[in-house]
N, C-alpha and C positions, 0 to 999 in steps of 0.2 A: 504494500500500500504506500501511497505517496503522502507527503505532508498535506497536500490539498484535500485528498479524500479522507485521510485519517483525522485531521485536526480542523482544517478550515471549513469544510462542508458541514460537519456536525455543529460547529460554532454558528454558522449562518442559519442552519435549521433551527437551532435553539432561539436565536434572535427573532427569526420569522415567527416562531410560535408565541413570543412575548410582545411583539411590536404593538404599538398603540394604533388606534384608527387614523391618527394624523401622522403616521410614519412618513418621514421625509426621504427615505433611502439611506444608503450607507456605503461608504468606501473605506476599506481597511488596507493598509500597507503592512505586510509582515516583513520584518527586516532583521538582519544580524548586526548587533552592535560592533563597534561604535557607530552611532548614527552619522552618516555622511550624505544626507539627502537634501535636495534643494526645497526645503520647507520653511514655512513661517507660521507661527501660531495665529489663529483668528481670534483669540481671546487671552485674557490674563490667566495664566495657568494657576496662579495662587488662588483664583476664585473658582476653580473647578470643584464641583460638589463631591468628588471622591478623592481619596488620597492617592498620589502618584509616586512611584509606579503602582498600578493596580494589578496585583498578581493573582493568578488563579482563574481557571476556566469560568466558574460560576460567577465570580465577581466581575469579570470582564463582560460576560454575557448580560448580566443585570445592568451594568453601567451603560453599555452600548444600546440596549433596548430602551432604557430610560432617556438617554440624551438624543435619541434619533427621532423624537417627535418634533413636528414643525414648530411647536410652541417653545421647545427647549432652546436656550441660547447656544448650546454646543452641538447642534445637529449638523452644521455645515462642515465642509471640508473632508479630509481624510483623517482617519485615526491610525496611529502608528502602534504596532504591537511587536515587541521583541519576540521573535520566533522561538528562541530556545527556552525562555522563561514563561512564555505565554502571558506577558505582562503588557498592559496598556501603559505606554510611556508618554505619548504625546497625542492628546485628543484635538480634534478640530484644527487640522493643519491645512494651510494652502500649500499645494505642491506645484512646483514649476519645473517639470523635467525639460531637458534640452530639446528643442524642436528639431534638431538635426539628427536625432536618433532615427534609424531606419524603421519603417513600418513593414512588417512581413506581408507578403502577398496573401497569406491565409488569414490576415486580420479581418474581422467582420466589417462589411461595408457600412457607410453612413454612421460612423461613430458620433456619439454625442460628446460633450465636453468631459464628462466624468469618465466615460469609456476611453476616450483618447488619452486622458491623463493616466488611467490605469495601464493601458497598453505601453505607453512610453516609460512610465515609472517602473514597470516590471522588468525593463531592460537595464536598469541601473545597477551598478555593483552594490552588493550588500542587501539587495531586495530578494527575499525568498519567493514572494508572489504578492499580487494585489487582488483583493476580493471586492466584489460589488454585490449589493442586494438592493434591487429597485423596489419602488412602491407597489408594484403588482406581484412581487414575490419571486422574481427571476433572479437567480444567483449566477454570477460569472466569476471565474478565477483566471487570472492572467499570469503567465510565467515566461520570462525571456521574450516578451513581445507576442506571445501566442496565447490564444484563449484555450485553456486546457480543460475547463469545466463550464457547462452551461446547463443549469437545472431549474425547473419550475418547482418552487417549494410551496406555492400557495395552497395546494390541496393536501399537503402532507400533514399527518397527525404527529404531535410531539412524542 
């Protein structure tokens, strides 16, 4: 089994089962420390409602499900998770991957901004993968510029 199917997909399934009716979607960058990514916080991390780093699967799932509501101030951007510790280290980050990274011919056509950021960011050194969960329950995982998972989670039972 891969990290995407063993760790990332179950995490997305759990968040999908807990999401609020005003779920805004979710982007997660799984990385290996030290962090060397082109990111900038969208909020004051001292005001984040959970202690950082937030360690442990259940704690991360609970936090991401709670902050992903449109009414939550931390719903926007990508959330960074240390892959080895499964720790949420940087919530609500603006990510700006270099635009000169090559897009693979097998990349999905008509990418939206979040998908394009996921594809490009997944090609950066230190990134294990990038996961997306959209408002309709579709989960996608990108690794090295390729979509490696695309699953509809909306009708799954927890």
